[in-house]
C-alpha positions in Angstrom: 0.0 0.0 0.0 0.9 3.7 -0.2 2.1 3.9 3.5 4.5 1.0 2.9 5.9 2.7 -0.2 6.7 6.0 1.7 8.1 4.1 4.6 10.5 2.2 2.3 11.4 5.5 0.5 12.2 7.2 3.9 14.4 4.2 5.1 16.2 4.3 1.8 17.0 8.0 2.1 18.2 7.6 5.6 20.7 5.0 4.7 21.8 6.5 1.4 25.5 7.6 1.2 24.3 10.9 -0.4 21.9 11.8 2.3 22.9 14.7 4.5 21.0 15.5 7.7 19.2 18.8 7.6 21.0 19.9 10.7 24.4 19.5 8.9 23.2 21.6 6.0 21.9 24.3 8.3 25.0 24.3 10.5 27.5 25.1 7.7 26.1 28.0 5.8 29.3 29.4 4.4 32.3 28.3 2.5 34.9 29.8 4.8 36.2 28.5 8.1 34.3 29.3 11.3 35.4 31.6 14.1 38.8 30.6 15.6 38.2 28.7 18.9 39.2 30.7 22.0 39.2 33.9 20.0 38.6 36.1 23.1 41.5 34.6 25.1 43.8 34.8 22.1 43.2 38.4 21.2 43.2 39.7 24.8 46.4 37.8 25.4 47.9 39.3 22.2 46.8 42.8 23.3 48.6 42.6 26.7 51.7 41.0 25.1 51.8 43.9 22.6 51.4 46.8 25.1 53.7 45.2 27.8 56.4 43.5 25.7 56.3 44.1 22.0 55.7 47.8 21.9 55.3 49.5 25.4 55.6 52.9 23.7 51.9 52.7 22.7 51.1 53.5 26.4 48.4 52.1 28.5 45.4 50.4 26.7 42.4 48.7 28.1 42.5 45.4 26.3 39.1 44.2 27.6 37.5 47.4 26.4 39.1 47.0 23.0 37.9 43.4 22.8 34.3 44.5 23.5 34.5 47.2 20.8 36.0 44.6 18.4 33.3 42.0 19.2 30.4 44.5 19.0 31.4 45.5 15.5 30.0 42.2 14.1 28.2 40.2 16.8 24.4 39.8 16.6 24.5 41.1 13.0 24.0 39.8 9.5 27.5 38.4 8.7 27.2 39.8 5.2 26.3 43.3 6.3 29.4 44.3 8.4 30.9 47.6 7.2 34.4 49.1 8.0 32.7 51.9 9.9 31.3 49.3 12.4 34.9 49.0 13.7 35.4 52.7 14.3 35.3 52.5 18.1 37.7 49.6 18.0 40.1 51.6 15.8 39.9 54.7 18.0 40.7 52.6 21.1 43.6 50.7 19.6 45.3 53.1 17.2 48.8 54.3 17.8 51.6 56.1 15.9 53.8 54.3 13.3 57.4 55.5 13.7 58.7 57.5 10.7 60.6 55.4 8.1 59.2 52.2 9.6 56.1 51.6 7.6 56.3 48.5 5.4 53.5 47.6 3.0 53.3 44.3 1.1 51.5 42.0 -1.2 51.9 38.2 -1.4 54.7 38.2 1.2 52.9 37.9 4.6 55.2 35.4 6.4 58.4 37.0 4.9 57.3 40.4 6.1 56.5 39.1 9.6 59.9 37.4 9.8 61.8 40.4 8.5 60.1 43.0 10.7 60.8 40.9 13.8 57.9 42.2 15.9 58.6 45.8 14.8 62.3 45.7 15.7 63.3 46.5 12.1 60.1 47.8 10.6 56.4 48.1 11.6 54.1 46.6 9.0 50.4 46.5 9.6 50.6 43.0 11.0 52.9 44.3 13.8 50.5 46.9 15.1 48.1 46.6 18.0 45.1 46.8 15.6 46.3 43.9 13.5 47.0 41.7 16.6 43.3 41.3 16.9 43.0 39.7 13.5 46.3 38.3 12.2 45.9 34.7 11.1 42.5 34.5 12.8 38.9 34.2 11.6 35.6 35.4 13.1 31.9 36.1 12.4 28.6 36.4 14.2 25.1 35.6 13.3 21.9 37.7 12.9 19.7 37.7 16.0 22.3 35.7 18.0 24.8 37.0 20.5 27.3 34.1 19.9 30.0 33.4 17.4 29.5 31.2 14.4 32.2 28.5 14.9 31.0 26.3 12.0 31.5 28.6 9.0 32.0 32.3 8.0 31.4 33.9 4.6 34.3 34.4 2.3 34.7 37.5 0.2 33.5 35.7 -2.9 30.2 35.1 -1.1 29.8 38.6 0.2 32.3 41.5 0.4 30.9 43.1 3.5 31.9 40.3 5.8 33.4 40.8 9.3 37.0 39.9 8.3 37.1 41.8 5.0 35.7 45.0 6.5 38.1 44.7 9.4 41.2 44.6 7.2 39.9 47.4 5.0 39.6 49.9 7.8 42.8 48.6 9.4 44.7 49.2 6.1 43.2 52.7 5.7 44.2 53.6 9.2 47.7 52.2 8.9 48.3 54.1 5.6 47.2 57.4 7.2 49.6 56.9 10.1 52.6 56.2 7.9 55.3 58.8 7.3 58.9 59.4 6.1 60.3 56.8 3.8 57.7 54.2 2.9 58.8 50.7 2.0 56.8 48.3 -0.2 57.7 44.6 -0.4 56.3 42.7 -3.4 56.7 39.1 -4.6 58.3 38.9 -8.0 57.3 35.2 -8.3 53.6 35.7 -7.7 51.3 34.4 -10.3 49.3 37.3 -11.7 51.9 39.9 -10.9 53.9 41.3 -8.0 51.5 44.3 -7.8 47.8 43.3 -7.8 46.0 46.2 -9.4 43.0 45.1 -7.3 44.2 44.4 -3.8 44.5 45.9 -0.3 47.6 48.0 -1.1 46.2 49.3 -4.4 42.6 49.9 -3.2 42.9 50.9 0.5 46.5 51.8 1.4 48.0 53.6 -1.5 45.1 56.1 -1.9 45.2 56.9 1.8 48.9 57.7 2.1 49.4 61.3 3.3 51.7 62.8 0.6 52.8 65.8 2.6 54.2 63.4 5.3 56.1 61.1 2.9 59.7 61.8 1.6 59.9 58.9 -0.8 58.8 55.4 -1.5 61.1 52.4 -1.9 59.9 49.2 -3.6 61.6 45.8 -3.0 60.7 43.1 -5.5 61.6 39.7 -3.9 61.7 36.5 -6.0 61.1 33.2 -4.3 64.3 31.1 -3.8 64.3 28.8 -6.8 61.1 30.4 -8.0 60.4 32.1 -11.4 61.4 35.8 -12.0 58.0 36.9 -13.3 58.1 40.5 -12.3 60.9 43.0 -11.6 61.6 46.7 -11.4 60.5 48.5 -14.5 58.6 45.5 -15.9 55.1 44.1 -15.8 52.9 45.0 -12.9 55.8 46.7 -11.0 56.1 49.2 -13.9 52.3 49.9 -13.5 52.9 50.6 -9.8 55.9 52.8 -10.5 54.0 54.8 -13.1 51.0 55.2 -10.7 53.3 56.5 -8.0 55.0 59.0 -10.3 51.7 60.2 -11.5 50.8 60.8 -7.8 53.9 62.9 -7.4 56.0 60.5 -5.3 59.8 60.2 -5.5 60.4 56.4 -5.9 63.2 53.9 -6.1 63.0 50.2 -6.9 65.3 47.4 -5.9 65.2 43.8 -7.2 65.9 41.2 -4.5 66.9 43.7 -1.7 70.0 42.1 -0.2 69.0 42.3 3.5 65.7 40.5 2.8 67.4 38.0 0.5 69.9 37.1 3.2 66.9 36.2 5.5 65.3 34.1 2.8 68.6 32.3 2.2 68.8 31.1 5.8 66.5 28.3 4.8 68.3 27.6 1.5 72.0 28.2 2.3 73.4 26.1 -0.6 70.9 27.1 -3.3 72.4 28.8 -6.3 70.2 31.9 -5.7 72.1 32.4 -2.4 75.6 31.8 -3.8 76.5 35.5 -3.3 76.4 35.0 0.4 78.3 31.7 0.6 81.7 31.9 2.2 81.4 28.6 4.1 83.9 26.6 2.0 86.8 29.0 2.7 85.9 29.3 6.4 85.8 25.5 6.6 89.2 25.2 5.0 90.7 27.6 7.5 89.3 25.6 10.3 90.7 22.4 8.9 94.2 24.0 8.5 94.1 25.3 12.1 93.2 21.8 13.4 96.0 20.3 11.4 98.5 22.9 12.8 97.4 22.1 16.3 97.8 18.4 15.8 101.3 18.9 14.4 102.3 21.1 17.4 101.1 18.4 19.8 103.1 15.8 18.0 106.3 17.9 18.2 105.7 18.6 21.9 105.2 14.8 22.6 108.4 13.9 20.8 110.3 16.6 22.7 109.0 15.4 26.1 110.0 11.9 25.3 113.4 13.0 24.2 114.0 14.9 27.5 112.8 12.0 29.5 115.2 9.6 27.7 118.2 11.9 28.4 117.4 12.5 32.0 116.4 9.1 33.2 118.5 6.9 30.9 122.0 8.3 30.9 
């Protein structure tokens, strides 16, 4: 009968490999990763580490208050309707000055920039500011009509541009650019597919237009190729040339360096014997000197032993 048919159909669906429970479909709404677990503990800890150890010059900051401002920018809201302006209170509470000649912008070089800046010891890129400590390598979003975080999934930019993470980095980039002064440094990846300078990217869209020209003396570009990687872009060519022309049109004094030696030396720490790092290799000659020294010491010990034996023979065996 009809009841038996529907019962058999329901049983078949439940045991089918292709069947997904409705709760699983509802739970993961978006393509992106969900909120980073323990987000509050991570960012408050980072905040105190920053103001106490990394950069005490920023002065006293209320990390709990900054966290609340950060959270309230996106919590209990449609995750696809978060605007940069929603983070304004957070920005006002966490902003601090960028030392002159220390600003370092970048594209496609995140880990290299972080390593080279050394927690603002050499330079202070955006990722080494208090603002960015709340977001670097983290993910987060809320849900409409819900005071909690969405730990299962968050929207990616391809799904909606006005998501919590994208809007955060937009206002963070704008603020950082406005705070930068003196000599401005830009590190690009000459091996990046699609060009070292993305004409649509955070640097092109949010940072470069917000530089304060009257506070900037010049802009220096470093185009770094991957060790063993292709040389797809370089100074005066490809997308780097597009950037150079744009900067000249804006009235900036610019210089460009291919494979800036100081950064290249850092990259070569992981590839000491690669041909791209041969200009730094002095190990063979050093090793030869060490071998020669050891041989000399061995010879001296041998002469000394023979001399002692000779004296012993004369004194005790007349």
